[in-house]
Biopython code that builds the backbone (N, CA, C, O; Angstrom):
import numpy as np
from Bio.PDB.StructureBuilder import StructureBuilder

atoms = [
    (1, "MET", "N", (-26.233, -21.614, -9.436)),
    (1, "MET", "CA", (-26.684, -22.479, -10.531)),
    (1, "MET", "C", (-27.263, -23.674, -10.109)),
    (1, "MET", "O", (-27.137, -24.209, -9.008)),
    (2, "ARG", "N", (-28.084, -24.155, -11.336)),
    (2, "ARG", "CA", (-28.680, -25.187, -11.030)),
    (2, "ARG", "C", (-28.404, -26.453, -11.834)),
    (2, "ARG", "O", (-29.208, -27.385, -11.806)),
    (3, "ASP", "N", (-27.463, -26.496, -12.434)),
    (3, "ASP", "CA", (-26.831, -27.571, -13.687)),
    (3, "ASP", "C", (-25.959, -27.344, -14.511)),
    (3, "ASP", "O", (-25.788, -26.151, -14.761)),
    (4, "TYR", "N", (-25.153, -28.270, -15.187)),
    (4, "TYR", "CA", (-24.051, -28.092, -16.056)),
    (4, "TYR", "C", (-24.665, -26.915, -17.087)),
    (4, "TYR", "O", (-23.987, -25.888, -17.137)),
    (5, "ASP", "N", (-25.474, -26.943, -17.638)),
    (5, "ASP", "CA", (-25.681, -25.952, -18.702)),
    (5, "ASP", "C", (-25.931, -24.562, -18.316)),
    (5, "ASP", "O", (-25.716, -23.665, -19.132)),
    (6, "GLU", "N", (-26.431, -24.272, -16.967)),
    (6, "GLU", "CA", (-26.249, -22.962, -16.582)),
    (6, "GLU", "C", (-24.401, -22.743, -16.166)),
    (6, "GLU", "O", (-23.709, -21.796, -16.539)),
    (7, "ALA", "N", (-23.995, -23.788, -15.406)),
    (7, "ALA", "CA", (-22.405, -23.489, -15.338)),
    (7, "ALA", "C", (-21.816, -23.250, -16.135)),
    (7, "ALA", "O", (-20.870, -22.501, -15.893)),
    (8, "LYS", "N", (-21.998, -23.707, -17.482)),
    (8, "LYS", "CA", (-21.223, -23.656, -18.724)),
    (8, "LYS", "C", (-21.275, -22.317, -19.346)),
    (8, "LYS", "O", (-20.276, -21.808, -19.855)),
    (9, "ALA", "N", (-22.681, -21.615, -19.303)),
    (9, "ALA", "CA", (-23.255, -20.455, -19.520)),
    (9, "ALA", "C", (-22.401, -19.240, -18.748)),
    (9, "ALA", "O", (-22.266, -18.152, -19.308)),
    (10, "SER", "N", (-21.822, -19.501, -17.400)),
    (10, "SER", "CA", (-21.192, -18.724, -16.407)),
    (10, "SER", "C", (-20.243, -17.782, -17.349)),
    (10, "SER", "O", (-19.697, -18.149, -18.389)),
    (11, "ASP", "N", (-20.170, -16.479, -16.750)),
    (11, "ASP", "CA", (-18.941, -15.613, -17.314)),
    (11, "ASP", "C", (-17.668, -15.591, -16.691)),
    (11, "ASP", "O", (-17.179, -14.773, -15.912)),
    (12, "ALA", "N", (-17.152, -16.802, -17.252)),
    (12, "ALA", "CA", (-15.858, -17.014, -16.743)),
    (12, "ALA", "C", (-15.015, -15.277, -16.461)),
    (12, "ALA", "O", (-14.673, -14.844, -15.360)),
    (13, "ASP", "N", (-14.892, -14.727, -17.492)),
    (13, "ASP", "CA", (-14.065, -13.338, -17.361)),
    (13, "ASP", "C", (-14.700, -12.392, -16.249)),
    (13, "ASP", "O", (-14.019, -11.551, -15.662)),
    (14, "LEU", "N", (-16.002, -12.584, -16.012)),
    (14, "LEU", "CA", (-16.406, -11.540, -15.187)),
    (14, "LEU", "C", (-15.932, -12.112, -13.700)),
    (14, "LEU", "O", (-15.351, -11.381, -12.898)),
    (15, "PHE", "N", (-16.256, -13.550, -13.415)),
    (15, "PHE", "CA", (-15.839, -13.950, -12.156)),
    (15, "PHE", "C", (-14.287, -13.577, -12.189)),
    (15, "PHE", "O", (-13.921, -12.951, -11.195)),
    (16, "ALA", "N", (-13.623, -13.755, -12.835)),
    (16, "ALA", "CA", (-11.905, -13.727, -13.122)),
    (16, "ALA", "C", (-11.628, -11.927, -12.355)),
    (16, "ALA", "O", (-10.756, -11.651, -11.531)),
    (17, "ARG", "N", (-12.631, -10.985, -12.933)),
    (17, "ARG", "CA", (-12.441, -9.520, -12.666)),
    (17, "ARG", "C", (-12.576, -9.522, -11.033)),
    (17, "ARG", "O", (-11.871, -8.900, -10.239)),
    (18, "PHE", "N", (-13.611, -10.344, -10.767)),
    (18, "PHE", "CA", (-14.003, -10.610, -9.596)),
    (18, "PHE", "C", (-12.954, -10.454, -8.176)),
    (18, "PHE", "O", (-12.688, -9.604, -7.326)),
    (19, "PHE", "N", (-12.502, -12.101, -8.599)),
    (19, "PHE", "CA", (-11.493, -12.864, -8.004)),
    (19, "PHE", "C", (-10.090, -11.746, -8.041)),
    (19, "PHE", "O", (-9.612, -11.374, -6.969)),
    (20, "HIS", "N", (-9.722, -11.447, -8.872)),
    (20, "HIS", "CA", (-8.537, -10.728, -8.896)),
    (20, "HIS", "C", (-8.525, -9.345, -8.330)),
    (20, "HIS", "O", (-7.433, -8.870, -8.017)),
    (21, "GLY", "N", (-9.790, -8.531, -8.136)),
    (21, "GLY", "CA", (-10.125, -7.555, -7.391)),
    (21, "GLY", "C", (-10.156, -7.973, -5.919)),
    (21, "GLY", "O", (-9.481, -7.372, -5.084)),
    (22, "MET", "N", (-10.914, -8.967, -5.620)),
    (22, "MET", "CA", (-10.603, -9.424, -4.039)),
    (22, "MET", "C", (-9.464, -9.498, -3.624)),
    (22, "MET", "O", (-9.187, -8.914, -2.576)),
    (23, "LEU", "N", (-8.397, -10.300, -4.386)),
    (23, "LEU", "CA", (-7.466, -10.656, -4.106)),
    (23, "LEU", "C", (-6.457, -9.429, -3.869)),
    (23, "LEU", "O", (-5.659, -9.353, -2.935)),
    (24, "ASP", "N", (-6.629, -8.558, -4.809)),
    (24, "ASP", "CA", (-6.102, -7.093, -4.666)),
    (24, "ASP", "C", (-6.197, -6.492, -3.300)),
    (24, "ASP", "O", (-5.337, -5.773, -2.790)),
    (25, "ARG", "N", (-7.344, -6.862, -2.750)),
    (25, "ARG", "CA", (-7.861, -6.157, -1.485)),
    (25, "ARG", "C", (-7.443, -7.073, -0.069)),
    (25, "ARG", "O", (-7.826, -6.946, 1.094)),
    (26, "GLY", "N", (-6.682, -7.846, -0.573)),
    (26, "GLY", "CA", (-5.991, -9.076, 0.364)),
    (26, "GLY", "C", (-7.178, -9.902, 0.734)),
    (26, "GLY", "O", (-7.135, -10.227, 1.920)),
    (27, "ILE", "N", (-8.338, -10.393, 0.023)),
    (27, "ILE", "CA", (-9.372, -11.385, 0.035)),
    (27, "ILE", "C", (-8.779, -12.531, -0.594)),
    (27, "ILE", "O", (-8.583, -12.302, -1.788)),
    (28, "PHE", "N", (-8.465, -13.536, -0.281)),
    (28, "PHE", "CA", (-7.962, -14.843, -0.957)),
    (28, "PHE", "C", (-9.354, -15.634, -0.923)),
    (28, "PHE", "O", (-9.883, -16.003, 0.126)),
    (29, "LEU", "N", (-9.849, -15.832, -2.122)),
    (29, "LEU", "CA", (-11.075, -16.779, -2.565)),
    (29, "LEU", "C", (-10.389, -18.094, -3.370)),
    (29, "LEU", "O", (-9.328, -18.146, -3.993)),
    (30, "ALA", "N", (-11.339, -19.071, -3.135)),
    (30, "ALA", "CA", (-11.101, -20.119, -4.279)),
    (30, "ALA", "C", (-10.947, -19.652, -5.861)),
    (30, "ALA", "O", (-11.500, -18.722, -6.449)),
    (31, "PRO", "N", (-10.037, -20.591, -6.317)),
    (31, "PRO", "CA", (-9.678, -19.453, -7.997)),
    (31, "PRO", "C", (-10.867, -20.162, -8.876)),
    (31, "PRO", "O", (-10.789, -20.046, -10.099)),
    (32, "SER", "N", (-11.877, -20.833, -8.356)),
    (32, "SER", "CA", (-12.940, -21.211, -9.158)),
    (32, "SER", "C", (-14.351, -20.737, -9.005)),
    (32, "SER", "O", (-14.944, -20.706, -7.927)),
    (33, "ALA", "N", (-14.874, -20.352, -10.221)),
    (33, "ALA", "CA", (-16.202, -19.495, -9.514)),
    (33, "ALA", "C", (-17.141, -20.716, -9.230)),
    (33, "ALA", "O", (-18.302, -20.362, -9.027)),
    (34, "PHE", "N", (-16.930, -22.035, -9.167)),
    (34, "PHE", "CA", (-17.630, -23.147, -8.709)),
    (34, "PHE", "C", (-17.443, -23.831, -7.375)),
    (34, "PHE", "O", (-17.834, -24.951, -7.049)),
    (35, "GLU", "N", (-16.724, -22.882, -6.618)),
    (35, "GLU", "CA", (-16.604, -23.409, -5.379)),
    (35, "GLU", "C", (-16.899, -22.191, -4.170)),
    (35, "GLU", "O", (-16.878, -20.977, -4.371)),
    (36, "SER", "N", (-17.123, -22.755, -3.117)),
    (36, "SER", "CA", (-17.996, -21.940, -2.041)),
    (36, "SER", "C", (-16.968, -21.570, -1.231)),
    (36, "SER", "O", (-15.786, -21.908, -1.298)),
    (37, "MET", "N", (-17.683, -20.623, -0.219)),
    (37, "MET", "CA", (-16.716, -19.930, 0.646)),
    (37, "MET", "C", (-17.084, -20.502, 2.033)),
    (37, "MET", "O", (-18.291, -20.710, 2.148)),
    (38, "PHE", "N", (-16.435, -20.766, 2.971)),
    (38, "PHE", "CA", (-17.119, -21.254, 4.389)),
    (38, "PHE", "C", (-16.093, -20.007, 5.162)),
    (38, "PHE", "O", (-14.894, -19.780, 4.999)),
    (39, "PRO", "N", (-17.281, -19.221, 6.201)),
    (39, "PRO", "CA", (-16.343, -18.801, 7.283)),
    (39, "PRO", "C", (-16.029, -19.658, 8.737)),
    (39, "PRO", "O", (-16.870, -20.396, 9.251)),
    (40, "SER", "N", (-15.066, -19.491, 9.134)),
    (40, "SER", "CA", (-15.128, -20.364, 10.587)),
    (40, "SER", "C", (-14.881, -19.544, 11.947)),
    (40, "SER", "O", (-14.840, -18.314, 11.910)),
    (41, "LEU", "N", (-14.724, -20.230, 13.111)),
    (41, "LEU", "CA", (-14.539, -19.774, 13.969)),
    (41, "LEU", "C", (-13.503, -18.664, 14.345)),
    (41, "LEU", "O", (-13.597, -17.707, 15.114)),
    (42, "ALA", "N", (-12.256, -19.207, 13.371)),
    (42, "ALA", "CA", (-10.826, -18.140, 12.917)),
    (42, "ALA", "C", (-11.209, -16.736, 12.374)),
    (42, "ALA", "O", (-10.572, -15.683, 12.381)),
    (43, "HIS", "N", (-12.408, -17.032, 11.914)),
    (43, "HIS", "CA", (-12.881, -15.427, 11.002)),
    (43, "HIS", "C", (-13.372, -14.825, 12.165)),
    (43, "HIS", "O", (-14.252, -15.315, 12.873)),
    (44, "THR", "N", (-12.593, -13.372, 12.433)),
    (44, "THR", "CA", (-13.296, -12.552, 13.254)),
    (44, "THR", "C", (-14.559, -11.768, 12.517)),
    (44, "THR", "O", (-14.749, -11.787, 11.301)),
    (45, "ASP", "N", (-15.439, -11.028, 13.550)),
    (45, "ASP", "CA", (-16.292, -9.895, 12.657)),
    (45, "ASP", "C", (-15.672, -9.191, 12.051)),
    (45, "ASP", "O", (-16.137, -8.980, 10.931)),
    (46, "ALA", "N", (-14.476, -8.527, 12.361)),
    (46, "ALA", "CA", (-13.695, -7.675, 11.354)),
    (46, "ALA", "C", (-13.375, -8.416, 9.983)),
    (46, "ALA", "O", (-13.745, -7.897, 8.929)),
    (47, "ASP", "N", (-12.778, -9.469, 9.988)),
    (47, "ASP", "CA", (-12.147, -10.074, 8.892)),
    (47, "ASP", "C", (-13.820, -10.114, 7.822)),
    (47, "ASP", "O", (-13.847, -9.743, 6.649)),
    (48, "ILE", "N", (-14.995, -10.618, 8.552)),
    (48, "ILE", "CA", (-16.060, -10.973, 7.731)),
    (48, "ILE", "C", (-16.544, -9.251, 7.013)),
    (48, "ILE", "O", (-16.804, -8.938, 5.851)),
    (49, "ASP", "N", (-16.509, -8.404, 8.306)),
    (49, "ASP", "CA", (-16.798, -6.841, 7.582)),
    (49, "ASP", "C", (-15.580, -6.473, 6.772)),
    (49, "ASP", "O", (-15.837, -5.684, 5.862)),
    (50, "ALA", "N", (-14.606, -6.760, 6.849)),
    (50, "ALA", "CA", (-13.633, -6.574, 5.494)),
    (50, "ALA", "C", (-14.187, -7.206, 4.291)),
    (50, "ALA", "O", (-14.360, -6.548, 3.265)),
    (51, "THR", "N", (-14.446, -8.335, 4.363)),
    (51, "THR", "CA", (-14.488, -8.996, 3.237)),
    (51, "THR", "C", (-15.780, -8.966, 2.503)),
    (51, "THR", "O", (-15.914, -9.627, 1.472)),
    (52, "ILE", "N", (-16.901, -8.106, 3.065)),
    (52, "ILE", "CA", (-18.206, -7.703, 2.805)),
    (52, "ILE", "C", (-17.568, -6.574, 2.254)),
    (52, "ILE", "O", (-17.578, -6.580, 1.024)),
    (53, "ALA", "N", (-16.959, -5.505, 2.835)),
    (53, "ALA", "CA", (-16.635, -4.399, 1.958)),
    (53, "ALA", "C", (-15.866, -4.104, 0.724)),
    (53, "ALA", "O", (-15.954, -3.290, -0.195)),
    (54, "ALA", "N", (-14.899, -5.300, 1.132)),
    (54, "ALA", "CA", (-14.164, -5.306, -0.067)),
    (54, "ALA", "C", (-15.360, -5.605, -1.518)),
    (54, "ALA", "O", (-15.533, -4.948, -2.545)),
    (55, "ALA", "N", (-15.977, -6.808, -1.046)),
    (55, "ALA", "CA", (-16.668, -7.462, -2.127)),
    (55, "ALA", "C", (-17.803, -5.960, -2.667)),
    (55, "ALA", "O", (-18.003, -5.668, -3.846)),
    (56, "HIS", "N", (-18.199, -5.461, -1.864)),
    (56, "HIS", "CA", (-19.317, -4.390, -2.325)),
    (56, "HIS", "C", (-18.213, -3.189, -3.265)),
    (56, "HIS", "O", (-18.608, -2.613, -4.279)),
    (57, "ASP", "N", (-17.080, -3.036, -2.781)),
    (57, "ASP", "CA", (-16.061, -2.309, -3.633)),
    (57, "ASP", "C", (-15.764, -2.869, -5.068)),
    (57, "ASP", "O", (-15.678, -2.279, -6.145)),
    (58, "VAL", "N", (-15.643, -4.092, -4.770)),
    (58, "VAL", "CA", (-15.144, -4.794, -6.277)),
    (58, "VAL", "C", (-16.443, -4.642, -7.265)),
    (58, "VAL", "O", (-16.352, -4.326, -8.451)),
    (59, "LEU", "N", (-17.530, -4.889, -6.653)),
    (59, "LEU", "CA", (-18.507, -5.129, -7.630)),
    (59, "LEU", "C", (-19.008, -4.044, -7.921)),
    (59, "LEU", "O", (-19.845, -3.953, -8.820)),
    (60, "ALA", "N", (-18.556, -2.934, -7.157)),
    (60, "ALA", "CA", (-19.005, -1.418, -7.748)),
    (60, "ALA", "C", (-17.975, -1.147, -8.986)),
    (60, "ALA", "O", (-18.415, -0.628, -10.012)),
    (61, "SER", "N", (-16.952, -1.412, -8.905)),
    (61, "SER", "CA", (-16.114, -1.265, -9.930)),
    (61, "SER", "C", (-16.143, -1.960, -11.227)),
    (61, "SER", "O", (-15.744, -1.516, -12.303)),
    (62, "VAL", "N", (-16.761, -3.311, -10.939)),
    (62, "VAL", "CA", (-17.131, -4.139, -12.069)),
    (62, "VAL", "C", (-17.934, -3.561, -12.862)),
    (62, "VAL", "O", (-17.688, -3.359, -14.051)),
    (63, "ALA", "N", (-19.396, -3.108, -12.039)),
    (63, "ALA", "CA", (-20.333, -2.989, -12.504)),
    (63, "ALA", "C", (-20.308, -1.256, -13.116)),
    (63, "ALA", "O", (-21.175, -0.857, -13.893)),
    (64, "ALA", "N", (-19.417, -0.556, -12.721)),
    (64, "ALA", "CA", (-19.329, 0.896, -13.722)),
    (64, "ALA", "C", (-18.135, 0.201, -14.573)),
    (64, "ALA", "O", (-17.595, 1.186, -15.077)),
    (65, "GLY", "N", (-17.475, -0.845, -14.982)),
    (65, "GLY", "CA", (-16.582, -1.094, -16.177)),
    (65, "GLY", "C", (-15.569, -0.841, -15.505)),
    (65, "GLY", "O", (-14.809, -1.288, -16.363)),
    (66, "VAL", "N", (-14.774, -0.459, -14.583)),
    (66, "VAL", "CA", (-13.337, -0.265, -14.095)),
    (66, "VAL", "C", (-12.573, -1.511, -14.348)),
    (66, "VAL", "O", (-11.386, -1.582, -14.032)),
]
sb = StructureBuilder()
sb.init_structure("model")
sb.init_model(0)
sb.init_chain("A")
sb.init_seg("    ")
for serial, (resi, resn, name, xyz) in enumerate(atoms, 1):
    if name == "N":
        sb.init_residue(resn, " ", resi, " ")
    sb.init_atom(name, np.array(xyz, "f"), 0.0, 1.0, " ", f" {name:<3s}", serial, name[0])
structure = sb.get_structure()
């Protein structure tokens, strides 16, 4: 997003579906679509791989309308 108007037009329901899908898979994201995620040295390669796999799974479910 580049500005307030774009942020205001974002789909909060779609983000909520993604957020809860990730939460159901044990991935804890910031509860706002306007926040960032920052990996740290505490995150292992396995943690990052699991996050990516969960995101692929959730996004596929959201795209399929599940």
